[in-house]
N, C-alpha and C positions, 0 to 999 in steps of 0.2 A: 503493500501499500503507498503510497505517494502522494505528494502537496507540494508547491512548492509555497513555504511558508517566507519568504522574505519581501518587505513590501513597502517595494523600494522608494516609490510615491505617492504624498499622502495627496488623498480623494475625500471630496465634499459628501458628508451622507446621506442618503435617501431609503426612506420604505415606502414611498409612493409616487404615483407620477405625478400628485399635485406639487411634492416634495422639489419634485425635477423641472419642473414648469416652474414656481414661484421663485426655484434657487437661480435661477438662469435668468428671468425675467429682473432679478436685482442685482444679477452680474454683468449684465451683459445687456441691458434695455434694447441703449441706443444704438447698439446693434446689427445688422442684416441675422436675423435665420435665417429665410427663405428668397431665393429665387429665382421667376421663370419666366419662361418666354413668350409673350403674349402677343398675337398678331403683329411680331421684329422687336416686339417695344418688351426689354427688361423690367421687369414689373417687382421690387425686393421688397419684402415683410420684415421689419424688427423684432426683438422678440418683445416688448412692450406689447405695440401690434396686435403679434399671435397672440396672447393675454386677454389684450379686450375683446380677439372675436372669439377666443374661447367662451368666456363668461356668455356673448351673447351669444352665443349659439346654444350652450347649453342653457338658456334659458326660454331659447324658442323650442328648444326637443322636449326640456320637463315640461313645457304645455300644452304637449300634445304626449308625453308621454309619464308611464309612473314613475318613479323612483325607485333606479337597479335595471328599467331593462337593457335589456340585446340591442345592440346597434348595430346592424352588417356593412362593412362598411369594404367595397369591391370598385374596383375602376385600374386605370394607369397611375404610376406612381405619380402626384403632383403635391404641389402644398395643401389642398384643398383633402387629398386624404389625412395627410398629417397631420391637418387641422380635425377633421372626427376621429381620428385615433387620440388625440391630445385630449381632449371635448370628452366623451366617450367615460376613459377612465377617469377627467380630471373630475366631473361633473353627471355623469348621468345613468351610470352604470359599468356595465360588462361589453367590450368591443369583442366583435367578430368579424377577422380581416377573411377576405374568401378570396377562390383562385377566379380572374376574371376575363378566364379562360375558361371553364366551365361550362360546359352548356345552361341551356338555360330550366330544363328540369335537374339536371343536377344538382343548379345552385338552387332551386328551389326542396330540392331531398335536405341538402345542410339546412338550410334556413327553417327549416319545419322540425327538422331533430332538432334542433338549438334553441328552437321558440320564439322566434326572434320577434320584434316589436317593430321595428325600423330600418329601411335597406339603403344607405348612403351612396351613390353609384356614378359614376362620369359619364358623361351627353355621347362618347360615343358606343356604351352599353344599354342605350334606349330602346332600339330591337328587342335585344337580349330582352332584358328586367321588361318587358308590356307582358311579354310570357309567364311570369311572376302572378300568381293568389294574391293579388292587391285591399283584397277586401277585410285580409287578414294580416295586413300589417302596412305601413305608408311608406312609400317610397317617397325617396327625394333625392331630383338630380341635381349634380355638385353646381350646372351650369346656372341653376339660382341660387347659388350662394349668398352673394349681396341682396338678395331678397329678402333669406331665413337671418342673415345678422342684423337687418335690418330691422324688425321686426323681433329678432331680440333685445337691442338697443333699446326700440321704445319700449321694453319689456319692463327694463332694468330701468328707462325715467321717471315708470310706474312704480316702481318700489319692489320687483320683484327682486329676489335674492337665492334664487334660487341652486345658483353657484355656491355659495358663502356656507346653504345652509346643508349641501349635500357632504355624509361623511365619508372616507373610506377608506377601508380595513385592508391592511398589505395584506394580510396574508389569505384572505378571503380567494373565490372564484374571483376573475378579473379579465382574462381575454381565456379566446375558445378561440383554436387555432385546429383547423382539419386539414390534416397532412396525409396523404399517398403516399410519397419517397416514389420507389422503385416498384412497388409490388403494385401498386393499383388497388390495397383496404383503404380504405377512408376513416381514421380514428382522427374525433376532437381529445385534443391534446388541452384542458385544463392547464393553466399558471392564473398566480397570486402576480401584484406589481410588485410585491417583494422581490421575487424570484426573479423579475428580467432586471428591476435595483440593486437586485445582489452583484449580477450578473455587469452592469457599467459599471459598479463601484471597485470592481475586481480589476477589471482593464484599464480602469484612469487609473490603476497600483503599477503598472507595469508596465504604458504606452501614450503615448504623449499628445492629443490631440491641442491646437494652439485654435483662440479665438478667432487670429488669423487663420486662422486652415477653409480652406472650401472641399465639398463633396457633391460629386455628383450620384443623385442615383439609378442607377442602372438596372439591377438585380428587383423583380416584382417584389412589392414591400407588402405582401402580405405572407409573407414567405421570414421567418424570422432573423436568416442571417441577415438580412435584407433592413428588417428595420432594426435592429439593436445596429450594428455595422454601420448601418448608410443613412439611417437616422437619427437614434436616442444619444448612442454615439458623439456624432455631432452635438447636439442638441446643449447635452450634458454640458461639454466644454468649452461654448462660447461659439464655435465654428457657423459657415453656414453651410445650406442646400440647397441644390441648385437642382433638375432635375429632364434627363434625359430622355426626349417623347417620343423617341422611337429606337432602335438600333440601326435605324438607315440610315438618319440624323446624327450616329454616338458620335461619328469624327467632326464635326460639324461645331455639335454644340457642346465639345471639348474644349475645342478655340474659341467658343463664344463665352462660356463659363470661367475657366481655363482653374481646373480646379487643382486641389494640390496632395487631396487624400481619396480615396474611393474601397469601395468594394468589390466586390468582382470577383468570376467563378474562370478553376482553367480554360472552357471552351472562348470565351471571347480572351484573356489572352493569350493562348495561344493563336487567334486568329490574329490578333496586332503583333505578335510574334514573329508570325511566317509575314507577314505581309511585309516586314522591316526588312528580312532579310529577305524577302526576295529582291524587295528593291534597290537595297541596292548589288544585291546581285545583278543584278541590271543594268546597272548603271557604269559608267569607264573608272575605273580603280577601283568598283567598289568593293568588291572581296579583296581586295590588300589594305582596305578599310577597316573590313570585319576583323579579318585576320589580326593587322593590329591592334585594334580596340581590343581586344579577348587574351589580346595580351601584353594590353598596359593596365587593361582592369586589373587583370591579377594578380601583378605588380607594384600596381601606386591606387588602386578605388575606385570609392565612384565618380568625385572630380574628372580625373581622366575620362569619363562615357561621359558629364557633363559636356565638357570641353569638345570633342570629336565627333558626338552625336547630338550633334543641333538639331540636325530635321524631325531626328528620334524621340527629342526633349518639346519641340514646338507639333508635332503628331498630335502627343498630349495635352494640347495645350500650355508649353512652356509653363508649368510650375511646379508639376505633377512629384508628388517625394516620397511617400508610400501611397503603397493596393494592399489592402488583405485579400488574400485570395482565400475560399471557403467553397464550402456541396461537393466540391467532390476532386483527388487527389489533381494534385499538378508536379508534369514533370519535372525532375531535378533541371535541367537543359536550361529548361524556358527559365526556371527562377534564377538559375546563373547568370542566361542571357538580361534578363534585367535590372539585376546589379552592374554588369557590364555597362549598360545601359544608361547607368546611374538612376535608378528609381529601387528603390525599399521596397520589394516583396516578405510582406508578413505571412507566416501556414498557420489556418487553424482546422479545428475539427468542432465541432459541439451538434445538437441536435434538439428540435422543439423541445421535445420534451427535457432539454439541459438548457433553456433556458435562451440562447441555446450557446453557447462556448461553452466547452469544458479544456478544452487546453486552443495556448496560439501561444506564436513566434512572441517577442516583449524585444522592449527598446535595447536590450541587453544581452539577448541570445535567440540566431535567426542560423537555418544549416536547409541546405536544401532538401534533404532526406526522412525532414518527419516534420511533427505538429509541434517541436518543442513540448513545453514544462505544463501542466494543471495549472488553470487558475486559480491565485492566493485564495483558500477558504474548503477550493475543492477538490475531496481527494478522489484516487481511482488506484481500482488494480484491477489485475486480469484471475481471470477465471479458470481451471481446467485447463493451465498451461500442457502444451505439448513437446514434442522433442526438440523443435524449430526453438523456443518460448514462444511462442504463439498463444495467445488467449480472449476468452470474451474481454472485453474494453469490460466492464460494472464503475458506476458514479455516483456518489455520494458526498454532497454539500449541498447550499443554500437555494442552487436557480433549478435543482428537480422539481419535477414539475407535481400537481397535486395530483394531478392520476389523469386515467381516459374519462373522459363527461360519459354520464352513466351507462360505467362498463367497467364493475368491480372486476370483471373474471380478470378482463384483457391486461387491469395495473393488474392482480396480485400475478398476473404473471411476469411481471417484468417488475417488479418492485420484492427486495427482499430485505425489512429492519435498513427501510434506508434506504437502499443500495441501488438503483437502476437500472436491466442491464440491459445492454445498450445495444446487443444482436451484431454489435461489432468484429473483428478478431483482429489485437493487434500487438504488439512486441515493444518491450523496454529496451532502450537501448543503455549501454554502460554509463552515459553521462544524466540517466536520468530521465530524457526525455522518451516521447514515444510513437512509433512508426503503425501508421491503420495496416495492414492483412487484408482485411479484405471482408465480406458480410458473411456471416452462418449460414445464409439461409443459399448464398449464393453459393457456396464452395462447392466443390465437386469431393466424393469418397473414391476413387477408385478401388477392385474391387479387389486387390492388395490390402485397404484397407487404407493406406497413406491419403491424405490430405491437399488437395489443390485451391489454390485461391486466383480464378481468374483475375482480377482487379492484378495479380505481380506479373501474371501473360503480357493483359490490355497495357498497362504503362509502357512494357519495350516495344510491345508490338505498333501501339500509336507512334516511335519514336520516327520510327519509317517514315522518310517523306512520302513516300507513294502511299502509306495512309491514313484517310478521311479519319475514320470511327470507326472503332470496334467494339465488340462481345462477344464473351469467349461466352463458353454453356457445354453445361452436358449433354448430347444428345444419342438416339440408337441406332448403328443401320444396321440391316439384317439381327439383329436379334446379337448385335455388340455396342457397347456404351465406351463412343468415343468424347475426347475433348475438342470442340469445336470451334473455331471463332468464325464469325462472319462478322465482313468487313468490305464499310462505306468506298472503296480505293477513293485518293484525291485524284480524278481525271485529268486534272494540268498539267501536275506531278508526268504521272503513269504516260501521257500525251506527248511531252517533252522528252520521254528520255527516249520513246525508241519513233521520236521522230529520228533522232539519233541513230538509228538503227535502221533508215528506209522501209522502216511501217506506219502508214497515218491510220488513222481515226476512220473507220469507215473500210477501211483495206481487208484483201484477205489476210487470216491469222489474225487480226490485231485486238482481236477476244480473246485468242487465245494466248497469245503474247501476256497481256495482261495480265491472263492469270498467272505467270510465272517466274513478272515484275511480284506478284503479288508470294502465291508460293513461296519465293527467297525471302520476302522479307520474313515469314517462319518460320524459315529452314534458321537464321540468323538466330529467333525467338530462340528457338528448339533449342538450338547447339550453346544458349547459356545454361541450359538444365538438364537434372537427371530426366532419364529418359520415362519416367511416371509422368510425369508432367508435361509431355509433350503434346501439342496438336497435332491432331490427325485427323482432321477434316476443319476444309475450308470452306467456307458459300460467300462467294460473293453478289451487293445489293446494289442494284440501280438506284437505289435513295437510300435516304439519309436518318436514322436510326432514329420513332416512336418516342419523344424526347417527353419526361418533367417539364413545368414552366423555370426552373433551375440548371435546365439543360442539362439533369443525367439521366441516361438511356435506361429506358423502363425496361428489365433485364425480362419480366412474366410477361409481358406486351406482347403476344402470339406474334401481330407480324413483325415482327424482330425479330425472331425464327426465320422468316423467310426470306429467299438471296432471287436468284435469277429466274 
């Protein structure tokens, strides 16, 4: 059992989001808290203005809803999404963030399960929301937010004190999050406000975010990782938060908002990294610049990276200093390249059930091949450790959930004396940090009883330039169990390599030669491992894998096990 005991920085104490809101308003009142692009114009909202809007919206909601009501928020990342989250948790009741990419019937099922009294949604979802049972709940379009706020201000002027009279129990159910992960099985995770506040305080003890920092919110806010790292952590520390309107506009909005920090997922980081490397490779002398950069960075550190890679720096808006990566493993080489580019990357690990962060790199420790130490105050142990030092990661601490919503049986399956069984496999390094090996549910057990972790094979297979995405799983062929790799090729890279051999797309033998290239990548992976871990079947895909909203491949989705 290990925990990181050294609390390096002081962190202000909070037990509720109300403490968070009012403390940040007191400390950073006139500073910009949020900014967003509206018809080409950047709108900025201060901490004080945010507080006024929270009180007004709380008054309006409380005029329509009972004390303690559940309110769902659904839509793209925006100031109004964040305002709804703060308003409900500070002045109304329980917040229920919902995935905007769900179908209407799926949304309705979750709202009914949660007994939601109101839904606040962004305008682009209007057609989808119309399909909900509006007679059962209040539907509020974010497009009309100014109207709601004006009505709330009128209520306050007339003597309404709903916000002041509302009481928040830090340890009572405060947030209900439906999570499907990669299995497609939805569970309602119940968190208290103190669960998440304890996470914020622990992060503040190991990672400095400054009032001068600006974050660009990219990953979906209904996911706890983005809500914590891309929103609440920044708000706690007095920084400002800008919003990415779509991934298609990500490059433009990085330049527009010029963020200094960002929470992201490996897929996006890999895409940026590969684009940068390809761009330099196509420039005259670009390959020499890349080689020189790698040598100088390894010798002299990130300052050389910022000087030599000014173009890379500008790609991220000119001020990026720190990216926190979560939700999936990050390739060590991607980590190293960002270091060489002059941008620090901290890798973290967590789950919705742990509010979410369990372990993460810090201002005093980071490495390309692990997830760092457990947060201060969080205990971690490994259960059922095998001969390779791999066991199930089990967590205890103030961030562990209250339980699954209306499902005591499921809660009992994962909780034991306050310890949460994550279902993730990990190993502890000699320095006390942790490495994630994979999921218990995805682990392959060979006929001889040997255990194979698909994520380990995928990590190396995806390093090959011709592999865009991959998933390793167990399949059966003529009664024989096989370790199978489904691969979605990088068609651009495949075409470039084969064209040098005189084989072009559409020509005779092109598909055969493409399979040969991918098979060579598989052979390279197999050469790294003992025979029982070898990939023995290859499936090529013509379309990307079906993914979660945090860009993780859905392992159990039937369509992800279908190839050409």
